[in-house]
FIVOVO-476664 format. One record per residue (C-alpha): z, x, y. Coordinates in steps of 0.001 Angstrom, whole numbers, padded with zeros to 6 digits, always signed. Layout:
% FIVOVO-476664
ZXY
...
% end
This chain:
% FIVOVO-476664
-009046-027925-009240
-009451-024623-007421
-009369-026446-004071
-006269-028318-005195
-004430-025182-006349
-005282-023147-003283
-004383-025866-000820
-001313-027430-002396
+000204-024659-004557
+002564-023307-001888
+003689-026715-000538
+004293-027988-004078
+006353-024946-004990
+008398-025185-001792
+008893-028925-002375
+010025-028261-005967
+012522-025616-004836
+013894-027928-002129
+014258-030811-004597
+015957-028534-007107
+018326-027302-004410
+019061-030844-003236
+019835-031997-006787
+022095-029017-007344
+023885-029728-004063
+024346-033415-004924
+025723-032519-008347
+028085-029907-006911
+029235-032310-004207
+030125-034962-006782
+031855-032336-008876
+033761-031136-005804
+034998-034655-005062
+036061-035164-008684
+037772-031779-008801
+039560-032490-005528
+041024-035682-007015
+041948-033801-010171
+043688-031040-008210
+045837-033631-006429
+046716-035252-009759
+047592-031871-011255
+049793-030950-008289
+051526-034314-008462
+052105-033849-012170
+053437-030334-011528
+056064-031620-009098
+056968-034543-011407
+057434-032236-014407
+059483-029810-012341
+061701-032665-011076
+062215-033906-014614
+063236-030455-015836
+065430-029783-012789
+067266-033090-013223
+067856-032294-016853
+069115-028815-016046
+071519-030256-013448
+073450-032152-016151
+072793-030022-019218
+075819-027682-018819
+078138-028565-021677
+075392-030422-023548
+073073-027591-024448
+073148-028407-028142
+072800-032152-027748
+069286-033041-028932
+069699-036702-028003
+070726-035686-024516
+067625-033523-024166
+065234-036069-025608
+066460-038757-023265
+066402-036844-019963
+063047-035205-020729
+061429-038441-021847
+058690-040124-019746
+060681-043366-019795
+063619-041755-018012
+061246-040143-015539
+059733-043530-014700
+063133-045140-014364
+064480-042343-012192
+061409-042397-009943
+061578-046181-009583
+065274-045828-008755
+064358-043332-006004
+061537-045480-004614
+063823-048561-004403
+066731-046750-002788
+066451-048617+000564
+066584-052038-001102
+069586-051510-003326
+072866-049688-003299
+073661-047408-006167
+076422-045480-007777
+076166-042794-010388
+079168-041907-012547
+079460-039793-015639
+082293-039565-018184
+082520-036897-020819
+084388-037668-024048
+084821-035441-027028
+082150-037189-029063
+079871-038666-026400
+078804-038708-022752
+078819-041947-020761
+076509-042337-017734
+077107-045322-015436
+074474-046340-012915
+075424-049394-010838
+073093-051389-008602
+074400-053421-005640
+072422-055975-003595
+073496-057320-000211
+073916-061099+000126
+074542-061397+003868
+071758-063027+005887
+070741-062160+009402
+071653-064788+011974
+068781-067220+012624
+066782-065861+009712
+066208-066953+006165
+065695-063334+005015
+068386-061261+003413
+069603-058278+005373
+069518-055024+003445
+072857-053281+003736
+073194-049500+003609
+075778-048908+000933
+077680-045793+000123
+075643-044012-002499
+078749-042926-004274
+078971-039405-005510
+076505-037652-003176
+079072-037039-000471
+081249-035206-002943
+078453-032965-004283
+078989-029413-003154
+076478-027916-000764
+076301-024750-002871
+075290-026676-005994
+072649-028585-004032
+071137-025356-002697
+071125-023935-006208
+069418-027030-007603
+066909-026966-004755
+065978-023331-005435
+065609-024107-009114
+063268-026996-008323
+061212-024832-005990
+061025-022091-008609
+059839-024497-011297
+057121-025876-009018
+055784-022485-007948
+055943-021115-011468
+053385-023732-012476
+051302-023214-009334
+051154-019461-009978
+049525-020165-013340
+046382-021249-011488
+045850-017566-010508
+045028-018733-007008
+047093-017969-003924
+047952-021446-002638
+049858-021930+000622
+052613-024548+000199
+055523-025989+002156
+058577-027877+001001
+059988-030971+002683
+063627-031718+001778
+064576-035229+002856
+067879-037053+003014
+068232-039537+000209
+069709-042234+002446
+067772-041878+005709
+064526-040091+004646
+064856-037537+007460
+063525-034021+006930
+066536-031717+006863
+064943-028308+006249
+063093-028063+009591
+059528-028671+008399
+057408-030095+011217
+056200-033649+010677
+052655-032680+011808
+052303-030332+008847
+052952-033232+006511
+050684-035572+008450
+047734-033142+008484
+048224-031761+004983
+045513-032112+002370
+048099-033028-000249
+051630-034404-000023
+053464-035279-003189
+055729-038254-003656
+059450-037750-003165
+061355-036630-006238
+065059-036135-006873
+065923-032816-008406
+069419-033692-009748
+071216-036763-011000
+073451-037069-007950
+070527-038374-005775
+071655-036246-002873
+068219-035187-001492
+064535-035645-002351
+061928-032939-002802
+058356-033174-001502
+055564-030587-001964
+053194-030171+000994
+049868-028296+000618
+047941-027887+003899
+044593-027100+002207
+043339-027470-001356
+039595-026849-000904
+040021-023185-001799
+041678-024088-005091
+038984-026675-005795
+036231-024113-005207
+038104-021578-007316
+038197-024046-010190
+034481-024658-009686
+033604-020958-009527
+031717-020868-012826
+029759-023997-011927
+028941-022514-008519
+027863-019200-010017
+025717-020870-012673
+024180-023186-010075
+023356-020280-007751
+021908-018305-010641
+019832-021317-011642
+018464-021671-008111
+017792-017936-007846
+016094-017914-011229
+013998-020943-010319
+013061-019380-006989
+012254-016048-008647
+010032-017742-011217
+008191-019689-008528
+007786-016570-006388
+006509-014665-009411
+004011-017422-010168
+002866-017546-006536
+002456-013773-006386
+000594-013855-009683
-001718-016593-008393
-002200-014688-005139
-002970-011423-006931
-005328-013141-009336
-007147-014751-006434
-007387-011387-004642
-008492-009753-007869
-011179-012389-008405
-012382-011963-004836
-012374-008193-005274
-014394-008503-008477
-016950-010662-006702
-017079-008180-003841
-017386-005332-006343
-020282-007049-008099
-022047-007601-004794
-021454-004064-003568
-022287-002505-006921
-025551-004434-007055
-026431-003111-003631
-025416+000427-004599
-027536+000293-007746
-030544-001197-005994
-030601+001489-003298
-031394+004510-005522
-033732+002432-007687
-035636+001300-004588
-035722+004853-003231
-037097+006268-006494
-039625+003412-006716
-040867+004098-003185
-041087+007840-003876
-043096+007319-007066
-045322+004769-005373
-045998+007232-002537
-046822+009971-005028
-049334+007738-006812
-050940+006145-003763
-051215+009328-001718
-052280+011536-004661
-049568+014039-003841
-050467+016116-006880
-052783+017872-004448
-049852+018522-002065
-047253+020433-004108
-044789+020851-001239
-044613+017132-000404
-044673+016248-004111
-041718+018533-004755
-039862+016996-001817
-040357+013459-003190
-039333+014593-006649
-036158+016175-005249
-035326+012919-003516
-035924+010982-006726
-033819+013404-008757
-030979+013189-006230
-031049+009396-006233
-031168+009233-010027
-028228+011620-010192
-026297+009401-007769
-027215+006345-009855
-025979+008105-012998
-022687+009018-011285
-022114+005419-010218
-022680+004198-013767
-020373+006918-015106
-017727+005865-012587
-017704+002302-013896
-017730+003445-017519
-014951+005974-016913
-012702+003328-015353
-013304+001033-018327
-012565+003816-020794
-009402+004848-018954
-008157+001244-019018
-008563+001025-022786
-007316+004534-023488
-010642+005509-025027
-011316+008464-022739
-009177+011353-023915
-009058+014205-021445
-009515+017665-022869
-007564+020561-021440
-009550+023662-020589
-008733+026707-018509
-011047+026963-015513
-011109+028086-011901
-010867+025196-009432
-012720+027207-006777
-015801+027677-008949
-015810+023934-009644
-015540+023140-005905
-018325+025576-005085
-020602+023912-007639
-019862+020420-006276
-020458+021500-002658
-023747+023125-003625
-024992+020003-005387
-024265+017826-002333
-026278+019771+000233
-028995+017114+000402
-026454+014358+001081
-024787+016523+003734
-028140+017111+005376
-029064+013402+005391
-025708+012507+006955
-025822+015431+009448
-022459+016436+007952
-021090+019885+007269
-018491+021392+004948
-016230+024242+005941
-015301+026019+002733
-013807+029455+002452
-012742+030359-001091
-009786+032624-001788
-010228+036085-003209
-007969+035316-006144
-008853+032596-008697
-006948+029275-008859
-006699+028500-012562
-005626+025119-013892
-005614+023626-017376
-007562+020393-017172
-010733+018519-017955
-013533+020153-015907
-015864+017148-016217
-013413+014622-014820
-012029+016986-012162
-015596+017670-011049
-016059+013921-010631
-012804+013770-008665
-013969+016430-006206
-017381+014801-005936
-015796+011411-005177
-013575+012767-002409
-016391+014673-000685
-018774+011721-001077
-016173+009382+000506
-015717+011772+003421
-019510+011842+003988
-019929+008093+003526
-017010+006916+005689
-016756+009816+008104
-019888+008833+009999
-022730+010926+011372
-021856+014544+012027
-018564+014488+010134
-016969+017863+009481
-015217+018273+006128
-012720+021068+005543
-012202+021945+001907
-009493+024439+001060
-007640+025653-001998
-004210+027258-001984
-002180+028718-004809
+001558+028013-004686
+004308+029107-007063
+003921+026198-009519
+000928+024236-008221
-002616+024512-006975
-003144+022557-003735
-006669+021322-002950
-007246+019724+000451
-010163+017531+001594
-009816+017010+005339
-012297+015272+007643
-012507+014319+011316
-013680+010758+010638
-012258+007458+011943
-009107+007708+009815
-007201+005022+007908
-004533+002737+009376
-001008+003232+008014
-000828-000288+006553
-003765+000475+004225
-002876+004010+003148
-000843+002921+000108
-003491+000439-001001
-006621+002576-000842
-005888+003799-004375
-005860+000243-005758
-008827-000834-007803
-011468-002824-005903
-009520-002500-002657
-011577-001894+000420
-010350-001811+003998
-010946-005278+005535
-014116-005778+007525
-013816-005045+011220
-010592-003031+011093
-012343+000347+011499
-015731+001739+012434
-016688+002078+008757
-016848-001602+007910
-020626-001599+007385
-020488+001025+004623
-021036-000322+001121
-018723+000727-001681
-017313-000312-005025
-013587+000182-004462
-013382+002211-007690
-013634+005805-006507
-010116+006493-005255
-008568+004521-008098
-010454+006708-010557
-009415+009845-008645
-005722+008910-008768
-005827+008077-012477
-007508+011356-013413
-005220+013488-011245
-002084+011834-012671
-003380+012178-016238
-003788+015908-015538
-000093+016044-014591
-000762+016214-010856
-000493+013944-007830
-002552+012997-004793
-001338+012244-001278
-002992+010880+001841
-002268+011838+005421
-004291+009941+008006
-004208+008660+011549
-006675+006271+013145
-009187+008204+015249
-008043+011597+013935
-009455+011696+010429
-007975+011780+006943
-006639+014434+004600
-006538+013891+000836
-004428+016544-000882
-004408+017080-004655
-001617+018992-006405
-002359+020244-009919
-000054+022278-012178
-001045+025941-011940
-001889+027844-015112
-000018+031143-015089
% end
């Protein structure tokens, strides 16, 4: 299962995201097509309703209070009849007359069909008849009716809250020619062209709405679907990325734990083996008769046991800090005295590593309010790291400086340094610089020291920074609140 998850986790997640995206795209595409059809139907209905109202308003003067008049000319049946009358205008002749009496209004619509046949043909020839009243309709009234029709159409279009570019084609009722100068190409290439509608009862001209592009309106109508779809994809992607990062971090954490166990075992075995060899030498060589050599072996054993105890304390301290069991106690003490004690206790390690510490304390004390036990461990860790990773003959500069609000403690060495890409990660638990990236790759470690240092410093209200350059050493600087 581990092999399966490691090998196929990323491809499966990418495949799932691609499938999810493809399904969303297919759904949105179908919705776009359906919405495009619906937009055309809505625009057509808008023009039809406007034509119906405009025709009614062209004959309503004098009949404003006539409910029967209104119901008839605003009925769908009249709209169908009027539209059919317009569509059949080239096959029939027509005449429209109206008579107004005191008690009623009479509307006469006559239809005329040509009977003459073309010579040599059995088909009837369609004759262009005089359409009656249109020639006597005033141009001013027609322009007024046309503006009213245009206003009714755009009033409905404006309700969509979308800026839609439209054109109007006004055609002659008898010859179908465009009379308002609109280019025929605009109609031919338009995304939507309505049917022709009359806008008054005199059948003088027809009105046609032309919309060059409707995709913007379609997308505007789909905006909530698009937003929800994008959010769904982003959420799905974020969840998958989170899961992948979690799996990756868990795998790194598991590897780090295994590495920690291996390194810790080695670290624990080293002092135990050293003490065992020292005791064995004392017993086999009867060193009780050689006090100087005996004392030397005992010093080595004591130093190794102290190092073993510090390593165990380091692991226990990290565990206690994680569970909040280790409560730091605040105590007023001089940082310089603590540093001097740590440096003195590490003389044997400095001698074995051919290392040296340059330490010049200030004349004035540097008081802080903190836990002396944990801060002592912090200083010990930083100096031990400098000795361990700095290499033979490393020079460590330890300094303390009192500022207005803080005490600055610097641990600077001339070792191999740390690459910039690892400087933010050295404080992570179990993290160790990858093998082969520096000259220190053969040094064993637990990956706990700097993590412990950072936790303790931050719990004391301070901070720690790292300044390093490959080949030029490293400088760990601790800032602790000064006690005034």
